[in-house]
matplotlib code that plots the C-alpha trace (Angstrom):
import matplotlib.pyplot as plt

x = [-5.2, -3.4, -0.5, -1.7, -4.3, -3.5, -3.2, 0.5, 3.3, 7.2, 10.1, 14.0, 14.8, 13.5, 13.0, 16.1, 14.3, 13.7, 16.5, 14.4, 13.9, 10.6, 9.5, 12.3, 10.5, 7.1, 7.3, 9.6, 7.2, 3.7, 2.6, 2.4, 2.7, 4.5, 2.2, 4.1, 7.1, 5.2, 2.3, 1.5, -1.4, -1.8, -2.3, -4.2, -1.0, -0.4, -3.8, -4.7, -1.2, -2.7, -6.1, -4.6, -2.9, -6.2, -7.8, -5.4, -5.8, -9.5, -9.7, -7.3, -8.5, -12.4, -11.4, -10.4, -14.4, -13.6, -15.9, -15.1, -16.3, -15.4, -14.9, -14.8, -11.3, -12.7, -12.6, -13.6, -11.6, -13.9, -13.6, -9.5, -9.3, -11.2, -7.8, -5.6, -4.5, -5.9, -2.8, -0.5, -0.2, -0.3, 2.9, 1.6, -2.1, -3.4, -5.5, -7.1, -10.5, -13.2, -15.3, -17.3, -14.8, -14.7, -11.6, -10.7, -8.4, -7.4, -7.7, -4.1, -5.2, -8.9, -8.8, -10.7, -13.5, -14.3, -14.3, -16.8, -18.5, -18.8, -20.7, -23.5, -23.3, -21.3, -22.6, -22.7, -20.8, -22.6, -21.4, -18.6, -15.9, -16.4, -13.5, -13.9, -11.6, -11.1, -8.9, -9.1, -6.8, -5.0, -2.8, 0.2, 2.1, 5.5, 8.7, 10.8, 8.5, 11.5, 11.5, 8.3, 5.8, 7.2, 6.5, 3.9, 1.5, -1.2, -1.7, -3.6, -3.9, -5.9, -6.7, -8.1, -9.6, -10.8, -12.7, -13.1, -13.9, -11.0, -7.5, -7.5, -10.2, -8.0, -4.6, -6.3, -7.5, -4.3, -2.7, -5.5, -4.5, -0.5, -1.5, -3.4, -0.6, 2.1, -0.3, -0.6, 2.9, 3.4, 0.9, 2.2, 6.1, 7.5, 9.8, 7.9, 9.7, 7.3, 9.2, 9.1, 9.0, 8.4, 4.2, 4.7, 2.4, 0.1, 2.1, 5.5, 5.5, 3.8, 4.7, 6.4, 6.4, 9.6, 11.3, 15.1, 16.3, 18.6, 16.7, 15.3, 14.5, 14.6, 17.4, 16.5, 18.0, 16.6, 17.7, 17.5, 14.6, 12.6, 12.5, 13.2, 13.5, 13.8, 16.7, 14.2, 13.9, 16.7, 19.4, 16.8, 15.8, 19.2, 19.7, 23.0, 24.8, 26.3, 25.3, 23.0, 20.0, 19.1, 19.0, 22.2, 20.9, 23.1, 21.8, 22.3, 21.8, 20.5, 17.9, 14.6, 11.1, 8.3, 5.5, 2.7, 1.9, -0.4, -0.4, -2.4, -4.3, -5.4, -8.0, -6.8, -9.4, -12.4, -11.7, -10.8, -14.6, -16.4, -16.8, -17.4, -19.2, -21.4, -21.0, -22.7, -22.9, -24.1, -20.6, -19.3, -15.7, -14.1, -13.7, -10.5, -8.9, -6.2, -5.2, -3.8, -2.3, -0.8, 0.1, -1.1, 1.6, 4.0, 3.7, 3.4, 6.8, 8.7, 8.1, 9.2, 12.7, 13.2, 12.4, 14.1, 17.2, 18.9, 16.2, 13.3, 10.2, 10.3, 6.5, 5.3, 2.8, -0.1, 0.2, 1.7, -0.7, -1.2, 0.0, 2.0, 3.1, 2.5, 5.0, 4.4, 7.2, 6.7, 2.6, 2.2, -1.7, -1.2, -0.5, -4.2, -5.5, -3.2, -4.3, -7.8, -7.3, -5.7, -8.1, -10.8, -9.3, -9.4, -5.6, -4.9, -2.8, -1.0, -0.5, 2.4, 0.4, 2.8, 3.5, 6.0, 8.3, 11.3, 11.2, 14.1, 12.0, 9.5, 11.6, 13.0, 9.7, 8.6, 11.5, 10.8, 6.9, 7.7, 4.8, 5.7, 5.6, 7.0, 5.4, 7.4, 5.5, 6.3, 9.6, 11.8, 9.8, 8.0, 4.6, 2.9, 5.0, 5.6, 8.3, 8.4, 10.9, 10.1, 11.0, 12.9, 14.9, 17.0, 16.1, 13.9, 11.5, 9.4, 6.2, 2.7, 0.6, -2.1, -0.1, 0.3, -3.5, -1.9, 1.3, 0.2, -2.2, 0.6]
y = [77.3, 80.6, 81.4, 85.1, 84.6, 82.5, 84.3, 83.6, 85.2, 83.1, 85.0, 84.5, 84.9, 83.3, 85.3, 86.1, 84.5, 80.7, 78.3, 75.4, 74.5, 73.3, 77.0, 78.4, 77.1, 77.1, 80.3, 81.2, 79.0, 80.6, 78.1, 79.1, 82.5, 82.7, 84.9, 84.9, 81.8, 78.7, 80.5, 80.1, 80.2, 77.9, 79.5, 78.4, 76.1, 75.1, 74.1, 71.7, 69.9, 69.8, 68.7, 65.7, 64.6, 65.0, 63.3, 60.4, 60.0, 59.8, 57.0, 55.0, 55.8, 55.6, 51.7, 50.7, 51.6, 55.0, 58.0, 61.7, 63.8, 67.5, 68.9, 71.9, 74.0, 75.9, 73.7, 74.4, 73.6, 71.2, 68.9, 69.0, 69.1, 65.6, 64.1, 66.5, 67.7, 71.3, 72.2, 69.5, 70.8, 74.2, 74.9, 73.5, 74.3, 78.3, 79.0, 82.5, 84.1, 85.5, 88.2, 86.6, 85.6, 81.8, 79.7, 78.3, 76.7, 76.3, 72.5, 70.5, 67.2, 65.6, 62.3, 64.4, 66.1, 63.1, 60.7, 63.3, 62.8, 58.7, 59.1, 59.3, 56.7, 54.0, 51.8, 48.3, 46.0, 45.8, 49.5, 48.5, 49.1, 52.6, 54.3, 58.4, 60.5, 64.4, 66.8, 69.8, 73.1, 72.3, 74.9, 74.4, 76.8, 74.9, 76.9, 75.0, 76.6, 77.2, 74.2, 75.7, 73.6, 70.4, 72.1, 74.7, 76.7, 76.4, 73.0, 70.6, 67.5, 64.0, 62.3, 59.5, 57.4, 53.9, 52.2, 48.8, 46.5, 44.4, 44.4, 41.5, 43.9, 47.0, 45.1, 44.1, 47.7, 48.8, 47.3, 47.9, 51.4, 50.3, 49.2, 51.8, 54.2, 52.4, 53.1, 57.0, 57.5, 55.3, 57.1, 60.6, 59.4, 59.1, 55.9, 56.0, 54.1, 51.9, 52.9, 51.3, 54.4, 55.0, 55.2, 57.9, 57.8, 55.3, 52.7, 51.0, 51.6, 53.3, 53.6, 56.2, 56.8, 58.3, 59.4, 59.7, 63.2, 65.7, 68.2, 65.6, 66.2, 62.4, 60.1, 56.7, 53.2, 51.0, 47.9, 47.8, 45.8, 48.3, 47.9, 50.9, 52.1, 55.3, 56.5, 56.6, 52.8, 51.6, 51.2, 49.3, 47.2, 46.2, 48.2, 50.0, 51.7, 49.1, 46.3, 43.1, 42.1, 38.2, 37.9, 39.5, 42.5, 46.1, 48.2, 52.1, 55.6, 58.6, 61.1, 61.6, 63.6, 61.9, 62.1, 59.9, 58.2, 56.2, 54.9, 52.1, 54.3, 51.6, 52.7, 56.2, 58.3, 55.9, 55.5, 59.4, 60.1, 57.1, 55.7, 52.0, 49.2, 46.5, 43.3, 40.0, 39.1, 42.0, 43.1, 46.6, 47.4, 50.3, 50.8, 50.5, 53.8, 54.1, 57.8, 57.8, 60.9, 62.5, 66.0, 66.5, 70.3, 68.1, 65.3, 67.8, 69.5, 66.2, 65.8, 69.3, 68.5, 65.3, 65.6, 69.1, 69.9, 73.6, 74.8, 73.6, 71.3, 67.8, 66.8, 63.4, 62.7, 61.8, 65.0, 67.8, 71.4, 70.5, 67.2, 69.3, 72.5, 74.1, 76.9, 79.1, 80.9, 84.0, 83.5, 80.8, 80.2, 76.5, 76.6, 77.9, 74.8, 72.1, 73.7, 73.7, 70.2, 69.0, 70.3, 68.7, 65.9, 66.3, 66.6, 69.3, 71.8, 75.0, 77.1, 80.0, 82.5, 85.1, 87.5, 89.7, 87.2, 85.6, 81.7, 81.5, 82.9, 80.5, 77.6, 78.9, 79.5, 76.2, 74.2, 75.9, 75.0, 71.4, 69.9, 66.6, 67.1, 70.3, 71.0, 73.4, 74.7, 77.4, 79.0, 76.5, 73.8, 72.5, 73.1, 70.2, 69.1, 69.8, 69.6, 67.4, 67.3, 65.4, 67.5, 64.4, 64.0, 66.3, 64.4, 66.3, 64.9, 66.0, 64.4, 64.9, 67.3, 64.6, 62.0, 64.6, 63.1, 59.6, 60.3, 62.5, 59.9, 57.0]
z = [-115.0, -116.6, -115.5, -115.8, -114.3, -111.3, -107.8, -106.7, -108.0, -108.0, -106.3, -107.1, -103.3, -100.4, -97.5, -95.4, -92.2, -93.8, -93.2, -93.8, -97.7, -97.6, -96.7, -99.0, -102.0, -101.1, -100.5, -103.4, -106.0, -104.3, -102.9, -98.8, -97.3, -93.6, -91.4, -88.6, -87.2, -87.1, -89.1, -92.8, -95.5, -98.1, -101.7, -104.6, -105.4, -102.3, -101.5, -105.1, -103.4, -99.5, -100.8, -103.4, -99.7, -97.9, -100.3, -100.8, -96.6, -96.8, -99.2, -97.2, -93.9, -95.2, -96.3, -92.8, -91.7, -89.9, -90.3, -90.7, -88.4, -87.1, -83.6, -82.4, -82.0, -79.3, -76.0, -72.4, -69.3, -68.1, -70.3, -70.5, -66.6, -66.3, -67.0, -65.9, -69.2, -68.7, -66.4, -67.4, -71.2, -70.2, -72.6, -75.7, -75.1, -76.2, -73.3, -72.7, -70.9, -73.3, -73.0, -70.0, -68.4, -68.8, -69.6, -73.6, -74.8, -78.6, -79.2, -80.1, -80.2, -79.6, -77.1, -74.3, -76.6, -78.2, -75.2, -73.4, -77.2, -76.7, -73.8, -75.4, -78.0, -76.2, -73.5, -75.2, -76.9, -79.7, -80.3, -80.4, -82.0, -83.4, -85.5, -86.1, -88.2, -88.4, -90.9, -88.8, -88.0, -84.4, -82.2, -80.7, -78.8, -80.3, -78.8, -81.9, -84.6, -87.2, -89.5, -92.2, -92.6, -91.0, -87.5, -86.8, -84.0, -86.4, -88.7, -90.3, -88.7, -89.4, -86.3, -85.7, -82.6, -82.5, -79.5, -78.7, -76.4, -76.2, -76.6, -79.6, -81.3, -81.2, -81.9, -85.3, -86.4, -85.3, -87.9, -90.6, -90.0, -90.0, -93.6, -94.3, -93.2, -95.3, -98.7, -97.7, -97.6, -100.8, -102.6, -102.0, -103.0, -99.2, -98.0, -94.7, -92.0, -89.3, -86.5, -83.0, -80.1, -77.1, -75.8, -73.4, -70.7, -72.7, -73.1, -72.9, -77.1, -79.8, -84.2, -85.6, -89.3, -90.2, -93.2, -93.9, -94.3, -94.1, -91.8, -89.9, -85.6, -85.1, -84.5, -85.6, -86.1, -89.1, -91.4, -95.6, -95.3, -93.7, -89.8, -87.6, -83.8, -82.5, -80.2, -77.6, -77.2, -79.0, -75.8, -73.9, -76.9, -77.3, -80.9, -81.9, -84.5, -86.9, -84.7, -85.8, -85.6, -84.7, -88.8, -89.6, -91.1, -90.3, -88.5, -89.5, -87.9, -89.7, -89.1, -89.9, -90.0, -88.3, -90.5, -88.5, -85.2, -83.8, -80.3, -78.2, -75.3, -72.8, -70.9, -69.6, -70.9, -71.4, -66.8, -66.5, -68.1, -67.1, -70.6, -70.0, -71.8, -71.0, -72.1, -73.2, -69.4, -68.5, -66.9, -67.1, -68.8, -69.6, -73.3, -74.9, -77.1, -79.6, -81.8, -85.1, -86.4, -89.5, -90.3, -94.3, -94.1, -92.9, -95.5, -98.2, -96.1, -96.3, -99.8, -100.5, -98.5, -99.8, -103.5, -104.6, -106.7, -106.6, -109.3, -107.5, -106.2, -107.7, -107.1, -107.5, -110.1, -107.1, -105.3, -107.8, -108.6, -111.7, -114.0, -116.7, -117.1, -120.3, -122.3, -124.8, -126.5, -128.4, -127.6, -130.0, -130.7, -130.8, -127.2, -126.5, -129.1, -126.9, -123.3, -124.6, -125.8, -122.7, -120.3, -122.3, -121.7, -117.7, -117.8, -115.0, -117.0, -115.6, -118.5, -118.6, -121.1, -119.7, -122.7, -120.6, -120.0, -121.5, -122.3, -120.0, -117.0, -117.6, -117.7, -114.2, -112.9, -114.2, -112.2, -109.4, -109.3, -110.0, -112.0, -113.4, -117.3, -119.1, -122.2, -124.6, -127.7, -130.0, -131.0, -132.4, -131.5, -134.9, -136.3, -135.0, -132.8, -128.6, -126.5, -123.7, -121.1, -117.4, -114.1, -112.9, -115.6, -118.3, -121.2, -124.0, -126.3, -129.1, -129.6, -132.0, -130.0, -131.3, -129.1, -125.9, -124.6, -124.7, -123.7, -120.4, -119.2, -118.8]

ax = plt.figure().add_subplot(projection="3d")
ax.plot(x, y, z, "-o")
ax.set_aspect("equal")
plt.show()
């Protein structure tokens, strides 16, 4: 992609009303555009990052045996009234009347509508287990929409739901998803801790995936070997700051960003809708359920929060908008040849071919956008050579143009 043709422009200053680092850098870099508090449009650079995050999520969740579907955003009152959440969720669920005076809500989660759909497809133990998921826009009347894309009113959510005949089967699948989540977060470049948390209305405990960060809204207790507890359950479990676990590991306290969660729902929704199955003896039982969530946009914002410096974003290679940022100094025609070679070799390149920008401005934009590798050609760079610099390092190396493809594919 030639930067001169890209539908975006960088900004030298962040909007004065943005306090979150992720929002400041993503807006300045041309990844997102703010519509209103908690509502952002993803521009081409941001969409490329989001697509890569979603691809990783799909690959890992598909590996658990789950099937992708797409539920409606528009929700009818009757479905949600079945569990009482049409009333109890009024503070978070956008609700309105249409031109026919029908009451409608916007989906902020999908336990109710999916359980209702499952009534037509699950009736026997032979129909179980099942797991389905979607990556879909959700709407929540979020009163604290002040953290950029970390907490929005309109946002993308991967929500997975599983249906089981027994607690044993649910527990097995639950742990498979837990492994998938660990893989997802590692692949996008996040060190996420599986954190014991309250199960709320559904169970005694749930599991959250928390990333230690100064801007985190949650307080967690954790050990260096990866165990963690949310502060909402830590006291009842005897977990205190600077304390010790049974094996002597020191307990630390910190703030963290929640990037995912998994819940055992039990039979709360199947009981409400009458979602039952017949076992091998002919007896009827309620289906046991669980739900599992990840916010792709929230993941993207968290990566920015923990991977940046004063100059801009530092993207992990796995989700960077482009592998390399190619800079032409003084419109050197050698850059066109390198761009063509890299593109033919299926290496994604953002080519700064702008003739009206100085070398300093191009370098500043490259640091702000944050692609993993910067390639500079022209100017004082010797003929037949290219200057290579990793975004995460200050070291610069000269390599032969013929070696560029092999170097970037390492």
